[in-house]
N, C-alpha and C positions, 0 to 999 in steps of 0.2 A: 491538825491531823498529821501525825508523824509517818514517815515512810516505813519505819519499823512496825508500827501498829497495822498499817495497811498490808504489809507483806505477811504478817502473822495471820491476819483475817483471811487473806487469799489462800494461804496454805491450809488453814482449818476448813475453809469452804471446799477446797479440792478433796481433802481427806473425807469430809462429810459426804460429798457426792459419791466418792468411791465406796464408802461403807454402805450407803443406801443402795447402790447398785448390787453390792454383794449380798445384802440382806434380802433384796428383792429376788435375786437368783435363788437364794436358799429356800425361799418360800414358794416360788412359782415354777422352778425348773425341776422336773422329775429326775433329771440326770445329774443334779448338783452334787459335787464332791468338794469337801473342804480342802484347803491347801495342805499338802503334805507337811508343811512347816508349822501348821497351826495345831496346837494341842486340842484334845477333845473338848476341854473346858472352854477354850477360846472359840471353837467352832459353835458350841451350844449358845454362846453369848453373842452371836453375830448381830442379832437385832438390838440388844442392849448397847453394844458398842456403837452401833449406828446412832442410837439416841444420844449417847454421850458426845459424839463428835458433832452431830448437828447442833446440839445445845451449846457446845463450846464455840462453834462458829457463829451462832446467833449472838452469844454474849460478846464475842470479840468484835463483831460487826457493829454492835451497839456502842461499845466503848470507842471504836474508831470514829463513828459518826458524831458521837457526843463530844469528843475532844475538839471537833471543829466548830462547835456551837457554844453559846454562852447563855446564862440566865435560865429562865424557866424551860425553854426548849431543850437545853442540854439535860436538865433534870428529868424531863418527861421521857426523852429518848433513853436515858440510862435506866430508868425504872421499867419502861416498856420492853426493852431488850434484855436488861439485866436480870429481872426476876424470873422470867420464863427460862432464860439460859441457865441460871444457877440451879433452879428447880430441876431442869432436865438433866443437868450433869449429876446432881445428887441422886435423883431417882434412877437414872440410867446406870450410874456406877454401882448402886446397891443391887440392882437387878443383874448386872454383869457378874458381880461377886457371887450371888446366889446361883445363877445359871452355870457358872464355870465350876463351882464346887459341888453342887448337889443336883443340878439339872432341874431345879424348880424356880419359878412356876413352869410346869411342863408345857403349858399352852404357848409359851414364848420360845420353846426349843424348835429349831427348823424341822419340819415334818420328816425329812430323810434320816434324822438322827434320833427319832422317837422309836426305840425298839418295841416291836410288837404292835405298832399302830398301822392299820391298813389304810391306804389312800387310793383314790380313783385315778387311774391313768388311762386316758383314751377309752373310758367307759368300762374298764376292767379293774377289779380290785386287786391291788398288788400289795403284798405284805412288806412293810418297811424293813430293810436289811434282810430280805428273804433269802433263802438258800437257793441252790442251783435248780432244784426241782420246781419250785414255784415260778421262778423266772422263766424256765423252759416251758412250763404249762401256759404261762401268759403269752409267750411268744408263739406257741402253737395256735392260739386263737388269732393272733395277728397274721400269721402265715396263711391261714385259711381265708381270712378276710381279703388279703391282698391278691391271692391267686385265684379265688373263686372256687377252690377245691377244698378237700378235707385235709386235716393235719392232726398230728398227735404231739404230745409233749416230747416224745422221744425223737421227733424230727428236728428239734432245735439243738443241733450239735454245737458246742462251744470250742474255741481254739484251745488245744492242750496247753499252750504257753500262757494264755491270758484268759482263764475261765471267768474270772470276775468281770473283766472288761466285756466279754461276750454276753454275760448276763445283763450288764447295764445296757448294752446295745439292744438286747432282746426286749427289755422293758421300754427303752426309748422309742423303738419302732411303733409301739402301740399308739403314741401320740403324734406320729408322723406318717399318716397313710399316704400311699403312692397315688399317682394319677392313673386311673384305669385305662384312659385313652392311650397312654404310652405303651402299656402292656398289650392292649388289643391290637395296636398297629404292629408291634414287634411280632406278635403271634401270627398275624395274618401274613407276615413276610417269612414265617418259618423260624423265627428266632425267639429270644427272651429279653430279659431286662437285668442289668446290673445296677442295684441300688446301693448307694453309699450314703451313710448318715454320719455326720460329725458331731461330736459332743458339744453341748452348749455350755459347759461349765469350764471354769479356769480362765486365766487371762493371758497365757502364752499364745502368741499368734492371733490375738483377738481381732486384729484389723487385717489379717492376711488370709488369703485364699490358698488352699492346696490344689495343685493340679492333679486331676485323675487321669492316670496313664493306663490305657488298655492295649496290651500287646505292643508296648513301646511308643504308642501314639497318644497325644493329648486328646481326651474325649470330653473333658469338661473341667469345671473348677467348683470347689465347694468351700463355703465359709462356715464360721462357727454357728452351730445349731441348725444347719441346713441339711436337707435331704435332696440328693440328686439322683434321678432315674435315667439310665442310659440304655437305649436299645442296642442289642448286640446280636450277631448271628449265632445259630446253634453250634455248640462245640466248646472246646476248652479255651479259656482266656487267662492271661496273666495280668493281675491288677496291682498297681502300685501308685502311691501318692508321693508327690514331690513338692518341695518348696526351696527355691534357690538351688544350692548344691546338696541339700539334704533330702532324705526320702524315708519311706517305710520299706520293710521287707516286701518282696513280691508274694502275693497270695494268688495261687492258681484256683480257678473256679470252673466247674463244668456246668454249662447253661443249656438246658433242653428247651424245646419249643414250649412257649407259654409259661416258663419258669421265671421267678424273681430270685436272683442270687443276692442276698443281703450282706453287706459289709458295714462295719462300724469302726470309726477312727477317732483318735484323740492324740494330743501331743504326748510324747513318751517322757514321763518324768514330772518334775515340779514346775513351778511358775516361771515367768519370763526371766528371772534372774539366773536360772540354770540354763537358759537357751543357748548362750554362747558356748558354755562348756560342752553341752550335748552336741552342738553342731561341729565342734572341733574334734571331740574325742570319738564319736561314733555316729557320723552323719547318716549311715544307712539304717540306723535304728531311731532316727529323730521322731518319727511318727509311728504310733501303734496302729495296726490295721488287722482286724480279725473278721473271719466269716461267722455269722451268727445264724446261718441256716444250714441244713444238711446238704 
């Protein structure tokens, strides 16, 4: 067993694990967004690419183990790992080519990229790649469910600067219901709740928590894909998220008694390789934060 073969096997295994995690997110995360550096074809082939990398890792692991054996055992290991690995690479490669060029077979395209396909999110049908009106209507149902009151589609106002982000946040809140006990306690004290939901997609800051600052004081921390509900007194509050020396713009909210003020956040820009540039060039815009309720 050579060190070179072992290193190649380990690298392929790491890439395979990363690709499987990406494919899993593409299929299971309603808020999934492909990397801005990935073409549409590459994004559509997410699952097939995972198949290729897993198969290549299996093949290389078999070669590495077989090189340390002799005789019949080496032959058995080569065949046992080699045939599935080669078949997986060939089939996965063919599927990746078809998906990236024509989007077929459609059943292997991640659901968020299937135009015109409706999917269930939190018990409500949401049209894939829906326009602002549908996302707002879906959020209206969530708003009524959280607060116990009535709501209309028009109550889901999006941020003028980031309407698409606000729409994604509105849809994401459907699958992240709040804790009614927190709102009940806040209402009994004459206040309301500030709810912050962080995007579950992308890999920038995947292991880092953002500090939730309310009126200049740390009120909590939020991690990737998490929702945090924070009771506040009635009145106007300034909300900001920070990480190290970087932050989001301040978002002012007016919270009335029994109201849930919902905000949605995500890293501003591309994946982790852009993080250092963003932190140095514009630290006050490192995180996007928008209000997704009226």
